[in-house]
N, C-alpha and C positions, 0 to 999 in steps of 0.2 A: 616865364615867358612876358609876363606883365613886364618886368625889368627890362627884358631885352628889345621888346618892341617900343618901348617909351612912353608906356599911357600914362603913369603918375605923371612924369615931365608934362605932357601935352595936357593932362587935368588940370595941373597947376598952373600953366603957362595961359590959358584961359579963364580960370575963375581965380575968384580973390584969394589972396593968404594974407592971414591974419598974423601979427607981429608975435603977441599974446598965447597963439596957440600950440601947445607942444607936438601936433601932428596937422599935415597940411589936408586940403581938402582933395588931394587925389592919391594921398596915404589911405585917409579914411573910406574912398569908393574903393581902392585897391581892397582890403580888408574886409569889406563886405561882399567881394568878389569872390575874395578867399573863403569866408564862412559858405556862402551858395555853392561854391565848389568843391567844398569839403563833405557836401553829403552828411552834415553834421545833424539834421533833426534838429534845427534851434530859429529862432525868431531872432533877428538881427539883433534885437536887444539883449539878446547872449551872446552878444560876439565878446567880451571881454571875457567870457566862458569858454569860448573857442581858443580862442589864443595865451591862456592860463599857461599851458605847457610847450608851448611854442617858440621855438628860437627865433624870435624877433629881428634879433639881430642881424639874423643871416638873412631872414624875408628881406625887412625892411632897412633899417640903419642902426645904430648903437643910439641908446637911451630910449627907443620907443619900449613903452610896456603896452601890457593888455588891458590896463585900466583906462588909456587913452582913447581904446575904442567905444563908448558909452554911449548909449543913446543921446546926447543931449549934443555931441560932436556928427551923430551920423546923420542926426535929424535936419541938423544948421546944414551938412554937406547935401544933402536935401534939397534942401533950398536954394543952395549955391548953386547947382545944376538945374533947378527948374529956372532960376531970374536968367541964367543965363541962354538957357534954351534946348530941352532936352532932346530935341530932335537935332537941331543945328553942332549940336556938340557928339552928339554918337555919329554923326555924316562926317564930320571931320576928322576925329578920331579913326573912323573904320575906313577912311579914302588914304591916311597915311599908313593905317597898318596894311592895307592891299598892295599900297606900292611897293614897303618894306618886304614882303613876303612874295610878289609878284603872283599876285592873284588873279586871275581869268576874271574878266566884268562883262564877258560877252551876253550870256545867259542871266537874268534877272530875274528870281523867282518871287512871286507876289502873292502875300495872301492876309487873312486875319483870321484873329480868335478874340475868344472874350475872357476874361477873369473874374471870377464870381468872388463877392466880396461879401461881407459879413459886419455887422456891427453900424453905429451913428458916423454921417461925416459930418463935419464943419463946415456951411456953408462958405466959400471965398468971396472974397471982394475981388480976384484978380480975375480979369476976365480972359485971361489966357487960360485958365485952368480948367480942367473937363469935367464934365457932369456925372457923378456916380449914380446911375441910375437904372432903371428895369429896363429891359431889349430883349431881343431876339436870343435866348442862352444855347450858345454851342455848346456847355457841359450839363444840357437839360436842368438847370437849376433856379426853373422861370420866378421861383420864390427870394431869388439874391438880386440884388443890386449887384453892378456889373462895369469894369470899363475896359474899352475895346482897344487892342493894340495891331496896329499893321506894321508887317515885318517883310523887308525885301532883302533877300541872301543872295550870295553867288551861286550859282552849279559847282563851280570850284572848291570845295571843300565847305558846303554850306554855311560860308563867312556873312554875316549880318552886314549889308551895307548900307542901310535904314532904317529905322521904326519911328513909329507914330504914335500918339495914344489919340483916342479918341473917345466922346461921349460914350456912356453906356447903350444907347439905342440907337447910335451910328450902324445903317443899315452896309453891305457891303457895295453894293452900287454908287451911293455914296461918297463911299472911301476911295473907289477905284475911277470914278469920273475926275475927282482932285487930282491922285496920283497920274490919272493919265495924263493931263493936262500939263504937271510937273515936270515928269517924266521929258514931256519932247522937247522941251527949252533944255534938258539935261544931255538928252540922247543927241541933239542936232550941235552941242556944243564940244562933243567928244571927239577925239582925234581917230577911235575905234569904235567899229558899227557895234551898236549896244541893242538886245534886244527885253523885253519883257514877255513875262511867262506868267500864268495865271489860271485860275480855273474860269469855268464857264461863267462867273458872277462879273468878268470884266467886258464879256460881250453882251453889251447892252445899247436897246436900242438909243438910251440915251448917252451912251458914250460913246458913240459911233463916231460922232463929228470930232472926236479927242485923237480916234484910234487912226483917221485917215493919215496922218503924218506920223506916226507912230509905230514901228516895227515890233508886231504881237506875234505871239504862239498862246493860243488860247483852246480850251475845251468848246465847241459850239454847244448850247443846252438843249437838251432832251426837249426841254416844254417847246422847242419852233417844231411846226410843223414839216418845217423842209427837210428838218435834220432825218428824220423816217423815213421818207421819199427819198432821200439821199440813200440811207442804207440800202431800202429795199433795191433802188436801183442796180446799186452795186453786188446786190447778192442776185441780182436777177445778171447781169453781164459774167459774175466769176472770171474777170482778169486779174487777179493778185500777184502782187510783188511782195518776195520776201523780206521781212527786215531781220528777223533769226529765225532760230527754230520754233517758237510760240508763236508770231507777230508777224502778219503780212497786212497788206494794204493797199487802196487803189486811189489815184488822187483825181479829182474832179475842178476844172477853173470855173469859175461863176464871179457875179457880182452881186453882193448882195449888202444892203444896207448902204448902198451907193460907194462899195468898196470894191474893188478889182482883189479877188484871194484865191487863194487855193485850199480847197479844202480836202482833207485825206481821211477815208474810212479806213478805220483801224481797226482788223478783227486780232483780237486777243485768246489766247488757248486760258488765260488765268481769267478774264474775263467771261470766257464760255462757261466753264465752270462754276462761277458765281453766279451767272443767268439759270443757268441749268437747277442749281440749287433753289433759286428765288421763283423761276416759274416752277417748279414741282411745289414748294411751299403756297404759294397762289394757287393753284390747281386743287391743292384737298381745300384751303381753305373756300376757295368759290364753291367747290360739290357740295360742303356742307351747307352754304348758304341756299343754293338752289334746293337741296332737299327740304329743308326748311320752308321756303317758297311755294313746291310742289304740294308741302303736307296743307298748308293753308288754304291754295287752291283749291286742293282736292276736296276740301270742307264746303265750298262754296258750290252751288247751285246757281243755272244758269238759263235764261228762257229757251236759249236754240244753242246749239250745237255751233253755230256760228260766233255766236259771243262767247261761248267757253275759248273754243280756236284763238279767237283775236285777244281773249287774257293770257291765254298761254303763249302766243306770238308776242305779247307785250313784254312778257319776261323774258324770254329768248332773246330778246336784241339789245339785252345787258351780260350777257354770259361773252366771256372774251373764251375761255377754252375748252368749253364746252358745246356741242349738239344735241337739238332734240332727237332722240333715237324711234321713238313710236310713243304712240296712245292712245286712249280706247274710250270710251262712252258709255255710261249708264243712265239708262232713264230712269225718273222717276216721276208717277203719274201722279196728278191730285184730282181727287175726285170732288163732284158736288156735294156729296151730303157726307155728313159724318156717320162711323162707323165703320163695320167691314163690308168692303165693297162687293157688289155679287154684279155679273154678267151683265145686268140691265142699268148699274150704278152711271150716271152719266161722268165723261171725262172733263175736268175744269180745263187743265192744264196739265203740260209734259213738260216739267224741269230736267236738266241734263248737267250730271256730274264727268268731269274730264280727269284721268287718271295716266299720267305722263312716265316715260323713261328717259334717261338722260347718258349720254355717252362721251368721253374727253373726244377734243375735236384734236387730232392729230396734227393736221397740217397748222395751223393755228396756233398748236404747242409749240411746235418746228421753227415756226415764223418768230412767236415770239422769244424764245431761246437765241435763235441767227442774231435778231433786232439788241437782244442785250449783252452778246458776244462782243458789237460794234460800234464804238463812238468816233466822234469827228470832230478831229483835230481840225482847226482854222487859223492860215497865217496871210499875213499881205506880205511876206520877206520873199524877195524875188528868187528864181531858183539860182541864179548866178551866184548869191548869195550863200543861202545854207538850198542843200540837197533835200528832198521829201525826207531820207532818213538820219538826218541831222535836227531836222523838226520833231519828228516822233522822237527822238531822243533826248531832245530838250526838253520837252513835257513831261516827259516820264520822269525827269529830275525834279520834276515840281517837289517829289517825296524831301526835296530838301528844307524848305522853307515848313511843311510837314513836321517835319523830323525835329525841326527848330522849334517850335512850338510845344510837341511832347516833352523835349527837353527842360523846356521852361516850365510848364506847367508838372512837370513830375513834382510828386508832394514830398521828396527827398531835397528838393531842391525852394532854398527859400522858404520852405515853411512858414507858414502863419505869418511869414513877414509883411504881408498886405492888411494889417491890421493896424497901419499908421492912420489918423484921424483924417488930416488935408488930401484934399484932392492932389493938391499939386507937389506932395510928398510921395504922394503913390503914381504923378507922373513921372518924378524920379527915380524911384524906385524900380520900375520897367523902365528903365534907360540904362540905370545900372544891372538888370535883369539880362538885357537885350548885350550889353556888354559881358558880361560873365560868358554868355554864349558865345562871342567873339574871342573871347580867350581861349573856351574850350574847342570851338571848331577849328581856330588857327591852330592850337598847340597837337590836338588829332592828325591835320594833316599834314605835320610836321616830319609826326612818328610813324606815317604811313610812308611818307616820300624818303624817310630813313630805310625802313622795312624793304621799300621798293626798288631802292637804290644799292644795299647790300643783298640783295637776292634773301633773306631771311623770313623769319616766321617768328609769332609767339603762342605760344599756348594758347588756346579758347577755354570756354567754361567745362568743356567735356574733354579737356587734355588732346585735341586737335590741335594741328599748327594752322595760322592764320595771318594772313599779308594784310587784314585792315581790322585788326581790334576795335574796338571802340574804348576811349579814352578813360570810359566809366570803367568798362574790366579793368585796366590799365591803373586807376587808382585803387581797385580790389587788390590787385597783386602787389602794389605797393606799401601795403598796410604793414605795420610792426616794425618799421624801419625808428628805431630812436635815436637822439643824440646826446652821449652820456657824458657829463662833464665829472672829472675824478682828480682829486688834489691830494698830490703825495708829493711830503716835501714842501711844502709850503708854494708845489707846481702844479698849474690846473693844466688836463691834460684833457683834449677833447676825442670820444670814442663815437664810431657809429658802428650801432649795434642793431643787427637782423638782416644784416645783406647775404643775398645768396646768389646763386649763378642767373635766376631769372631776371633777379632785381638790378644787378648789376647790369645786364643785358640793353634793361631798359632805361636806365640811365645812361648809358653810353652813347643809347640812339639819339636823346638831346644834346650832346656835344660836349667839350670841355668844362664850358664854365659850368653846368648841372653836375659833372664829374669833380670838379673840385668842392662844390659844395659838402658832397659826400664822402670825400675824403678818396676816390678812387682814380686810379690810370685811367685815361680816356683810350685806351686801347687803340 
């Protein structure tokens, strides 16, 4: 795939080629991609070990050897990538690959993640290098320094369209504000309509001025009071339109942050199940807290019943899922003299003790479940361009960006490779990792399209037919194929060992060039 889309040639055309070097920078980057996609559980410094028993003459060209992919060459290659501009280089390669593969770029899914890093990092004099520092960790590792990666992928195949590395303490709001401003120029110059899709971090008061002319689809954050009001209104009106068997919606036209928008209140059965579990857990937690509160309240004595009632009422205002069922007062008399009181002993004061019982508030619990089952999608795209169902479908595909991050952060992918010391090389490495995701997603897209064209399937992990296998699983299915070179009577014969029916079927799905490498008929 790297050869077919011409990644090595594109990199070598943009990066410096040194006459004395045995492999080009493009070949070095391709070697890093192969190492990462090999899920070999090795850091990049062990790339020569990865290639030790690999037919490099087939993968690259005659004369390429494993020891050429040493850490010095890889480090210099990362420096070359950073000097050119990691973001610019990836976007240029991605644009060419998308044109080559005919990838639909209408929906552009934007998201960010953080990569936790360990070790010490050399300060850089280069002002363009990112700062490796502490920040909000999406890995829940606040003790580690980190770098932030911004990624935008296509809905068609989850192919990376652009990426950018940020300082470890960069916030999503800042990232999205700058990206919205940059995308506005890009989309205006695009011959075809393009839309940006992102999570609720995109929809911010500070970002609103850039969203005025930028076609967007985003989730409206629940932190806005108007969201709960809109959902409550939709639940009261109860005029839903079906998207599928598990999803329905209602549309509302409004102006917010100075923008005319349509908000879609979406009810999802999956969200309803999650909300039910979350509310049940919150209810049990609140009940335990209430019992503790009532225990301490009952231990107190008040001057009057009114004071006791007010203290109980003050607690009850904070309860979300329970209401007061009943309460009772117990009087405690304080006498004017010490010792056992007699009928004639004067009463100095009467103190009151209160005991209460609570019950679950069924109405409020049900309302909380309904609120949790709904979310609001906002868009400024006219209905003539995108229907309501297309907007909802476009937002749901936001999982493409999240899937790309799961791939990049998989422990088997580029494991321990971020132990390079220079921040500029970390930027270069993040770009190479994103480039590997591009190769992976385009290859997976080709495979699934070939299966669809031939109306065929592959066996999944439980031996059931599937039309949408992951490339990771296909890699595992292809494990165990070896190229054996045998010398007989001074003649070298090349054999491919380990092919079976499923492996041959997979290789034929990738076309004639791959079949030639494995010495099989294209079929």
